[in-house]
C-alpha positions in Angstrom: 59.9 138.5 82.7 58.9 142.2 82.9 57.7 142.7 79.3 57.8 146.6 79.5 61.5 146.7 79.6 63.9 146.7 76.7 65.0 143.6 74.9 67.2 141.6 77.2 70.1 139.4 76.6 71.9 137.2 79.1 74.7 134.7 78.3 74.9 131.4 79.9 78.3 129.7 80.1 79.1 126.2 81.3 81.8 125.9 83.8 83.0 122.6 85.1 83.3 122.0 88.8 84.5 118.5 88.5 84.0 115.8 91.0 85.8 112.5 91.3 85.6 112.5 95.1 83.5 115.6 95.8 83.2 118.7 93.5 86.3 120.4 92.2 86.2 124.0 90.8 87.0 124.6 87.1 87.1 127.6 84.9 83.9 129.1 83.3 83.7 131.6 80.5 81.0 134.0 79.3 79.3 133.5 75.9 79.4 136.3 73.4 76.5 138.8 73.3 73.1 137.3 73.1 74.0 133.8 71.8 75.1 132.5 75.1 75.6 128.9 74.1 78.2 128.3 76.8 81.8 127.4 76.6 82.7 123.7 76.3 84.7 122.4 79.2 86.4 119.1 80.0 85.9 117.0 83.1 88.9 114.8 83.5 88.4 111.7 85.6 92.1 110.7 85.3 93.1 107.0 85.3 90.4 104.4 86.2 90.3 100.6 86.2 88.8 98.7 83.3 85.0 98.7 83.6 85.1 101.2 86.5 81.9 103.2 87.2 82.6 106.9 88.1 80.4 109.9 88.7 81.1 113.5 88.1 79.2 116.7 89.1 78.7 119.2 86.3 77.8 122.7 87.6 76.4 125.6 85.6 77.3 129.3 85.9 75.0 132.1 84.7 77.0 135.0 83.3 75.6 138.5 83.0 75.9 140.0 79.5 74.4 143.1 77.9 71.3 144.8 79.3 68.6 142.2 78.9 68.4 139.8 81.8 66.5 137.0 83.4 64.4 138.1 86.4 65.2 137.6 90.0 63.5 134.4 91.3 63.8 132.6 88.0 65.5 129.2 87.7 67.3 127.8 84.7 67.1 124.0 84.4 69.6 122.0 82.2 68.6 118.7 80.9 70.6 116.4 78.8 69.9 116.9 75.1 72.4 114.4 73.6 75.0 112.0 75.0 77.7 110.0 73.2 79.7 107.3 74.9 82.9 105.8 73.5 82.9 102.2 72.2 82.8 99.8 75.1 81.8 102.5 77.5 78.4 103.8 78.6 76.7 106.8 80.1 74.6 105.2 82.8 72.7 108.2 84.0 72.5 112.0 83.8 70.5 114.1 86.3 69.2 117.6 85.6 71.2 120.6 86.8 69.9 124.0 87.8 71.0 127.6 88.3 68.8 129.7 90.5 66.5 131.0 91.8 68.3 134.2 90.9 68.8 136.6 93.8 67.0 139.9 94.1 70.4 141.6 93.4 70.5 140.2 89.9 70.7 143.2 87.4 67.4 144.6 86.3 66.4 144.7 82.7 67.7 147.7 80.8 70.7 148.0 83.1 74.2 147.1 82.4 76.0 144.4 84.4 77.4 146.2 87.4 80.5 144.1 87.2 81.8 142.8 83.9 81.2 139.1 83.7 79.1 139.0 86.9 78.1 135.4 87.6 75.5 133.4 89.5 76.3 129.8 90.3 73.9 128.7 93.1 71.9 125.7 92.1 72.3 121.9 91.8 74.8 120.1 89.7 74.0 117.6 86.9 75.4 114.3 88.1 76.8 112.2 85.2 77.6 108.5 85.9 79.7 106.7 83.3 81.2 103.2 82.9 84.7 102.9 81.5 85.5 100.5 78.6 87.4 97.4 79.4 90.2 98.0 76.9 93.0 100.3 78.0 93.4 103.8 76.4 92.0 107.3 76.6 88.2 107.9 76.1 85.9 110.8 75.7 82.2 111.1 76.6 80.3 114.0 75.1 77.1 115.6 76.5 75.0 118.5 75.4 72.4 120.2 77.6 69.2 122.1 76.6 67.8 124.7 79.0 64.5 125.8 80.2 63.4 128.7 82.5 60.8 128.7 85.3 58.7 130.6 85.7 58.7 131.3 82.0 58.0 134.6 80.3 57.3 135.4 76.7 60.6 137.2 76.2 62.8 134.6 78.0 63.9 132.9 74.7 65.7 136.2 73.9 67.3 136.4 77.3 69.1 133.1 77.2 69.5 130.8 74.2 71.7 128.1 72.9 72.9 125.0 74.7 75.7 124.0 76.9 78.1 121.1 76.4 80.7 119.1 78.4 83.2 116.5 77.6 84.2 113.9 80.2 87.6 112.2 79.6 89.3 109.3 81.3 92.1 106.8 80.7 91.4 103.2 81.3 94.3 102.0 83.4 95.6 98.5 83.4 97.5 97.1 86.4 101.2 97.0 86.2 103.1 93.8 85.5 105.6 92.7 88.1 108.8 90.8 87.5 110.1 89.0 90.5 113.8 89.0 91.3 116.1 86.1 90.3 116.2 85.0 94.0 112.6 84.1 93.9 113.4 81.1 91.7 116.8 80.3 93.3 115.6 77.7 95.8 118.2 77.5 98.6 120.8 80.3 98.6 124.2 80.0 100.1 125.1 82.3 102.9 127.5 85.1 101.9 127.9 87.1 105.1 128.0 86.6 108.9 124.7 85.3 110.0 123.1 84.8 106.6 122.7 86.3 103.1 122.6 89.9 102.0 119.4 90.3 100.1 120.0 91.1 96.4 116.9 91.7 94.3 118.6 91.7 90.9 116.0 91.1 88.2 113.2 92.9 90.0 111.2 95.1 87.7 107.8 96.3 86.5 106.1 97.5 83.3 102.9 99.5 82.8 101.0 100.3 79.7 100.0 103.8 80.8 103.0 105.0 82.9 106.1 106.6 81.4 108.5 105.8 82.8 107.5 102.5 84.2 106.7 102.4 87.9 109.4 101.2 90.3 108.9 97.9 92.1 110.1 97.3 95.7 110.5 94.3 98.0 110.3 93.9 101.8 112.7 93.2 103.3 114.6 95.7 101.2 117.7 94.9 99.2 120.8 95.0 101.4 119.0 93.4 104.4 120.8 90.4 105.9 118.4 87.5 105.8 119.1 85.0 108.6 119.8 81.4 108.0 116.6 79.6 107.5 113.5 80.7 105.5 112.3 84.3 105.2 109.1 85.4 103.4 109.6 88.2 100.9 106.8 90.4 99.4 107.4 92.5 96.3 105.0 95.0 94.8 104.4 97.9 92.4 101.8 100.6 92.2 101.2 102.6 89.0 100.2 106.2 88.6 96.6 105.3 88.5 96.8 103.6 91.9 96.5 100.0 90.6 98.9 97.5 92.3 100.4 94.2 91.7 102.2 92.1 94.4 103.6 88.7 94.9 105.3 86.8 97.7 108.0 84.1 97.8 110.3 82.4 100.3 114.0 82.7 100.4 115.8 79.8 102.2 119.4 80.7 103.2 121.8 77.8 104.2 125.4 77.6 105.2 126.9 74.5 103.6 130.5 75.7 103.3 133.1 74.4 105.7 135.3 76.8 107.6 138.8 77.5 106.5 141.7 76.5 108.8 144.6 78.8 109.2 148.2 77.8 109.4 148.4 74.2 110.8 151.6 73.2 112.6 154.1 71.2 110.6 155.2 67.7 111.5 157.3 67.6 114.7 160.3 65.4 115.5 160.9 64.9 119.2 163.4 62.9 121.3 162.9 61.7 124.8 164.7 59.7 127.5 161.4 58.7 128.9 160.4 55.3 127.5 156.7 56.2 128.0 156.9 59.3 125.7 157.0 63.0 126.1 154.9 66.2 126.3 153.7 67.6 123.0 153.3 71.4 122.7 152.2 73.4 119.7 150.1 76.5 118.7 146.6 75.5 117.5 145.5 77.0 114.2 142.7 79.6 113.9 139.8 79.4 111.5 137.5 81.7 109.5 134.0 81.1 108.1 131.7 83.1 105.8 128.6 82.7 107.9 130.1 82.1 111.3 132.3 84.9 112.7 133.9 82.6 115.3 134.1 78.9 114.3 135.4 76.5 117.0 138.8 74.8 116.6 139.7 71.6 118.5 142.9 69.6 118.1 143.4 66.1 119.4 145.7 65.3 121.2 145.6 68.8 122.6 148.8 70.9 123.1 150.3 69.9 126.5 149.2 66.2 126.1 151.6 63.3 126.8 152.3 61.4 123.6 153.9 57.9 123.3 157.1 57.0 121.6 156.5 56.6 117.9 154.2 58.6 115.5 151.1 60.3 116.8 148.7 62.0 114.3 147.3 65.2 115.6 143.9 66.2 114.0 142.7 69.7 114.1 139.0 70.3 113.4 137.2 73.6 112.7 133.4 73.6 113.1 130.9 76.4 112.4 127.5 77.0 113.8 125.8 75.0 111.0 127.9 71.9 111.8 130.2 72.2 108.8 133.7 71.0 109.6 137.2 71.2 108.1 140.1 69.1 109.2 143.9 69.1 108.9 146.5 66.9 110.5 150.2 66.9 111.4 152.5 64.2 112.8 154.4 64.1 116.1 157.3 61.7 115.7 158.8 60.8 119.2 162.1 58.9 119.4 163.3 57.3 122.6 167.0 58.0 123.4 168.4 56.0 126.3 170.2 58.4 128.7 173.9 57.9 129.7 174.3 55.8 132.9 177.3 56.6 135.2 178.4 55.2 138.6 181.3 56.0 140.9 183.1 53.9 143.5 185.8 54.5 146.1 189.3 53.3 145.2 191.9 52.0 147.7 192.2 52.3 150.5 188.4 52.7 150.9 187.1 50.7 148.0 183.4 50.0 147.4 180.3 51.8 146.3 179.3 53.3 149.6 178.0 56.8 149.4 179.6 57.8 152.7 182.3 56.6 155.0 183.6 57.4 158.5 187.1 58.4 159.6 188.8 59.5 162.8 189.2 63.2 163.3 192.6 64.4 162.3 193.4 61.4 160.2 194.6 61.9 156.7 193.0 59.7 154.1 194.0 59.4 150.5 190.9 59.5 148.3 190.6 57.7 144.9 187.4 57.7 142.9 186.7 55.5 140.0 184.0 56.6 137.4 182.2 53.9 135.4 179.6 54.7 132.6 177.6 53.1 129.9 176.7 55.3 126.8 173.3 55.2 125.1 175.0 53.3 122.2 176.0 50.6 124.7 179.7 51.3 125.0 181.2 51.4 128.5 184.1 53.4 130.0 186.0 53.9 133.2 188.1 56.7 134.6 190.0 57.0 137.9 
């Protein structure tokens, strides 16, 4: 220092420019008068995993106070004086930090600070590396720095005094706990819609010791997705506020084991025929519906339009879905043979006989007599002239 100048006082305040990934600016405040012990600041590392190792940059800011100052070109070095780690944690290393060399524009001794609270922050940070405890919870690391000035003058102890302190806080974060949906343990699931099963992740949840409220778990495919028949792999996961994740996968097997439902099946039919070989059967085949198959196939045997024999014929209608499930229903076609009426005709006198035609001379008058003969289906006979 220049020892001919008046007694000088300069306050040193500690500001935290915190670094979790790089250096982040934080407030700094001037000390009061000539004591200049610095204002305690807090470096917050947020949530970390159990046993995690993290580093933080602690920067120092020199604040101009009063009329007694350090000299341009001087550098203040901050070395750790004391360090306290929480139980289970550790302060692995602390490097020295500096402020300076002070610029030529720094206020001269005996002059007031040109700007109230003028600061100088150029220098190197103190890098503090800590290890987090394994148990969950909030933790605090406390450090106090001593200071030295280079080059040192005989009056420098009155220009800056005291020490600077910092607290580093963190929260040990534990991974969330994931609860898989009920479907994960269901084995084979019955199809409930066309083509498969609508994903329902009832029972899915997550808890976390540090997060309030608990983080939300999700699955892919998402709920509401139609999972096709067969096996689909599902992955569920959750991430907490500290970035820790938990995930699990399971298979969902969707099957269609339910038979289709036949619509209205024709009732039994009673038919009569004069053909001793039978008759033609006509009917409207039933339709069918199915949960998983939008268009099940319906076949009836004998088919409508088939020739069926005299007697009872059983018609079987079968509905089959894409998975091979089938439903059947039957109805009877009862065919009765009814012998038709048989009738013949013959000429009476004077022609007589069964000829279908006869010849006569032109202009001749011929009396015509026709005799009808018949046999009914019940076997009775008759005649009429």
